[in-house]
C-alpha positions in Angstrom: 0.0 -0.1 0.2 1.3 3.3 -1.0 0.8 6.7 0.5 1.8 10.1 -0.7 3.1 12.6 2.0 5.7 14.4 -0.1 6.9 14.6 -3.5 9.9 12.6 -3.0 7.6 9.6 -2.3 7.2 9.0 -5.9 10.3 8.5 -8.2 10.9 10.6 -11.1 9.6 7.8 -13.2 6.4 7.6 -11.1 5.9 11.2 -11.1 6.0 11.5 -15.0 3.6 8.4 -15.2 1.2 10.4 -13.0 1.7 13.6 -14.9 1.1 11.5 -18.4 -2.1 10.2 -17.0 -3.4 13.7 -15.9 -2.6 14.8 -19.4 -4.6 11.9 -20.8 -7.4 12.6 -18.5 -7.4 16.3 -19.6 -8.0 15.2 -23.3 -10.6 12.6 -22.6 -12.1 12.7 -19.1 -15.2 10.6 -20.4 -12.9 7.7 -20.6 -12.3 7.6 -16.8 -15.8 8.4 -15.7 -16.5 5.0 -14.1 -13.0 3.6 -13.3 -13.6 4.1 -9.3 -17.4 2.9 -9.2 -18.1 1.7 -5.9 -14.9 3.5 -4.3 -15.0 6.2 -1.7 -12.9 9.1 -0.8 -12.7 10.6 2.8 -11.8 14.3 2.9 -10.5 15.1 6.4 -9.8 18.7 6.2 -8.8 20.2 10.0 -8.5 23.6 8.4 -10.3 25.5 5.7 -9.8 24.9 2.1 -11.8 25.8 -1.1 -9.8 24.5 -4.0 -8.1 21.5 -2.6 -10.9 19.9 -0.8 -13.5 20.7 -3.7 -11.2 19.5 -6.3 -10.2 16.2 -4.5 -14.1 15.6 -4.3 -14.6 16.7 -7.9 -11.9 14.3 -9.0 -13.3 11.4 -7.1 -17.0 12.1 -8.3 -15.4 12.3 -11.9 -14.1 8.9 -11.5 -17.5 7.5 -10.6 -16.7 7.2 -6.9 -18.1 8.8 -3.8 -17.1 11.2 -1.3 -17.4 11.8 2.6 -15.6 13.9 5.3 -15.5 17.0 6.9 -14.2 20.7 6.2 -13.2 21.9 9.6 -11.8 20.5 12.9 -14.7 21.9 14.7 -17.0 19.5 12.7 -14.7 16.3 13.7 -14.3 14.5 16.8 -11.1 16.4 17.3 -13.2 18.8 19.4 -13.6 15.8 21.8 -10.0 15.0 22.0 -9.7 12.1 19.5 -6.1 11.6 18.0 -5.4 11.7 14.4 -4.3 8.0 14.8 -7.6 6.9 16.0 -9.4 9.2 13.3 -7.4 7.3 10.7 -8.1 3.8 12.2 -11.8 4.6 12.2 -12.3 6.5 8.7 -10.4 3.3 7.3 -13.5 1.3 8.1 -15.6 3.9 5.9 -13.4 4.8 3.0 -11.1 3.3 0.5 -8.7 6.3 0.4 -8.0 9.4 2.5 -6.9 13.0 1.9 -5.9 15.1 4.9 -5.1 18.6 5.5 -4.0 19.7 8.9 -2.5 22.6 10.6 0.2 20.6 12.5 3.2 19.4 10.3 3.5 15.7 10.2 -0.2 15.0 11.0 -0.9 13.1 7.7 2.3 11.2 8.2 1.0 10.1 11.4 -2.4 9.1 9.9 -0.7 6.9 7.3 1.0 5.0 10.0 -2.3 3.7 11.5 -4.8 4.0 8.2 -5.7 0.7 6.4 -6.3 2.6 3.3 -4.1 4.9 1.3 -3.4 8.5 2.8 -2.8 11.6 0.6 -1.2 14.6 2.3 -3.4 17.6 1.2 -1.2 20.0 3.1 0.4 20.0 6.7 1.0 23.4 8.3 4.2 24.9 6.4 5.5 21.9 5.7 4.4 20.1 2.4 1.7 20.0 -0.1 2.5 17.5 -2.6 -0.4 17.4 -4.6 -0.1 21.1 -5.4 3.4 20.3 -6.5 2.3 17.8 -9.0 -0.2 20.4 -10.3 2.7 22.9 -10.6 4.7 20.4 -12.3 2.1 19.6 -14.9 1.3 23.2 -15.7 5.0 24.1 -16.2 5.4 21.1 -18.5 2.3 22.1 -20.5 3.6 25.6 -20.8 7.5 25.0 -21.4 7.5 21.5 -22.4 10.1 20.5 -19.8 11.1 20.4 -16.2 14.7 21.1 -16.3 17.2 23.7 -17.1 14.8 26.2 -15.7 15.2 29.3 -13.9 12.2 29.8 -11.3 11.6 32.7 -9.2 9.6 32.4 -6.1 8.1 35.4 -4.7 6.4 36.4 -1.5 5.9 34.2 1.6 8.9 31.7 1.3 9.1 30.9 4.9 5.6 29.5 5.7 4.7 28.7 1.9 4.5 25.0 2.1 3.7 25.0 -1.7 7.1 26.5 -2.2 9.0 23.9 -0.2 7.3 21.1 -2.0 7.9 22.5 -5.4 11.6 23.4 -4.8 12.2 19.8 -3.3 10.7 18.2 -6.5 12.3 20.7 -8.9 16.2 19.9 -7.6 15.6 16.4 -8.7 15.7 17.6 -12.5 18.9 18.7 -14.0 20.0 22.4 -14.7 17.3 24.1 -12.5 18.3 27.3 -10.6 16.2 29.3 -8.3 15.6 33.1 -7.4 14.0 33.4 -4.0 12.3 36.8 -3.9 11.3 38.0 -0.6 11.8 40.4 2.4 14.1 39.4 5.1 11.3 38.1 7.4 10.0 35.6 4.9 12.9 34.1 3.5 13.1 30.4 2.9 13.6 28.4 6.0 17.1 26.9 6.9 16.0 23.4 6.5 15.3 23.9 2.7 18.9 25.3 2.4 20.5 22.5 4.3 18.5 19.5 3.5 17.5 20.2 -0.2 19.5 22.8 -2.0 22.9 22.3 -0.5 23.1 18.6 -0.9 21.9 18.8 -4.6 24.5 21.8 -5.2 21.3 23.5 -6.7 22.4 27.3 -7.6 20.0 29.8 -5.9 20.1 33.6 -4.9 17.9 35.1 -2.1 16.9 38.6 -3.4 14.5 41.2 -2.5 13.4 43.1 -6.0 10.9 41.6 -8.2 11.5 43.9 -10.8 15.1 43.4 -11.3 14.6 39.6 -11.2 11.7 39.2 -13.7 13.9 39.6 -16.8 15.9 36.6 -15.8 13.1 33.8 -15.1 11.5 31.1 -17.1 8.7 30.7 -14.5 7.4 33.1 -11.7 5.8 31.5 -8.8 3.7 33.9 -6.6 2.3 33.4 -3.2 0.4 35.3 -0.7 1.3 36.3 2.5 -0.4 34.1 4.8 -2.2 35.9 7.6 -2.9 32.2 9.3 0.7 31.6 9.8 1.6 34.8 11.6 1.4 35.2 15.6 1.6 39.2 15.3 -0.8 40.8 13.2 1.2 43.9 12.9 4.0 41.9 11.2 1.3 40.6 8.7 -0.2 44.1 7.9 3.3 45.3 7.3 4.4 42.7 5.1 1.3 41.5 3.1 1.5 44.0 0.4 5.1 44.0 -0.1 4.7 42.5 -3.7 2.2 43.0 -6.3 2.3 41.8 -9.7 0.9 44.0 -12.1 0.6 44.0 -15.9 3.2 46.8 -16.2 5.7 44.7 -14.2 4.8 42.0 -16.7 6.3 44.0 -19.5 9.7 43.2 -17.8 9.3 39.6 -18.1 10.1 37.1 -20.9 7.3 36.8 -23.4 6.6 33.0 -22.5 7.1 33.2 -18.8 4.2 31.7 -17.1 3.1 33.0 -13.9 1.9 30.3 -11.2 -0.2 30.8 -8.1 -1.5 28.2 -6.0 -4.3 30.6 -4.8 -6.1 32.2 -3.1 -4.7 35.5 -4.0 -5.2 38.5 -1.9 -3.7 41.2 -3.8 -0.2 39.9 -4.8 -1.4 39.7 -8.4 -3.3 42.4 -9.7 -6.3 41.5 -11.7 -5.0 43.3 -14.9 -2.7 40.2 -15.1 -5.5 37.8 -15.5 -5.7 38.8 -19.4 -2.2 38.1 -20.1 -1.6 34.7 -21.9 1.2 34.1 -19.4 -1.1 34.1 -16.5 -1.3 30.2 -15.7 -2.9 30.3 -12.3 -6.5 29.5 -13.3 -5.0 26.6 -15.5 -3.4 25.2 -12.4 -6.8 25.2 -10.7 -8.0 23.0 -13.5 -5.2 20.8 -13.6 -5.9 20.2 -9.9 -8.9 18.1 -10.7 -6.9 16.1 -13.3 -4.0 15.4 -11.1 -5.9 14.3 -8.2 -8.0 11.9 -10.5 -4.4 10.4 -11.4 -3.2 10.2 -8.0 -6.6 8.4 -6.8 -6.2 6.0 -9.5 -2.5 5.3 -8.9 -2.9 4.8 -5.1 -6.1 2.6 -5.6 -4.1 0.7 -8.1 -6.8 1.2 -10.9 -5.7 0.4 -14.4 -5.8 3.1 -16.9 -8.6 2.2 -19.4 -6.5 3.8 -22.2 -3.5 1.7 -21.7 -4.8 -1.0 -20.0 -2.0 -1.0 -17.3 -1.5 0.3 -13.7 -0.3 3.9 -13.4 2.7 3.0 -10.9 4.9 0.4 -12.2 5.1 -2.6 -9.9 
């Protein structure tokens, strides 16, 4: 039985297989409409979510399965003191696969240790968000045709941004990639990302502050919001929340084929006038979220691809 806790849980070959399946689903979704008939997905979301929870549920419904779950800790037995381990044990009796989001780092991993069904980490605190990483990889590959030899700029909240941490951890596996980390001093990438991910792989990177000076150098720009829910001090949040705003005027500094990604929701860091720019890829990301999660559900439930007659992940 396989789980997905972080991007590295899948080899590069397995990651490519999931991306390829997601591409096939996007072209012909009707072919996959009944592959999960009779299967149930439990969405255990201990903190608020719109895109992730709904796209997981949409993915399972698109595959012919059903969904159950909750969308806040206050709706669960966590309010009575039930542990994540016990919740995982119990929900395993009701569902065939679990997607869990939790504010505490490592909670989905603990759930996977006690669950009798596959568990997908749908975001744990400021740590990891592997399904978003798969979506990001799919979107970059669609736009640029490759995942290697890229110069990627990450802008905004790089300290708490779990989507950034996950994507960096995945992109370092591809040759020739380099990064610019654009942020104020207070929101720089955490030391563990430098020490455990970037340094061991000898990946070149620079920590900079200016978005405008960096834009001309990029193949991909990944914007993030400053996350109010991760701050202990509201004054710090207010001081930093509007430090970067991407506008169409600033986009004139960027290469003509540079996609702009954002995991959403945005709260002002991308002006709405950028939406009409063909380089704006963030709503494509949202659509790709359904296809990737359909592919992951199939992979972890060992459902054969009707287009190839084979399971997604090689044995």
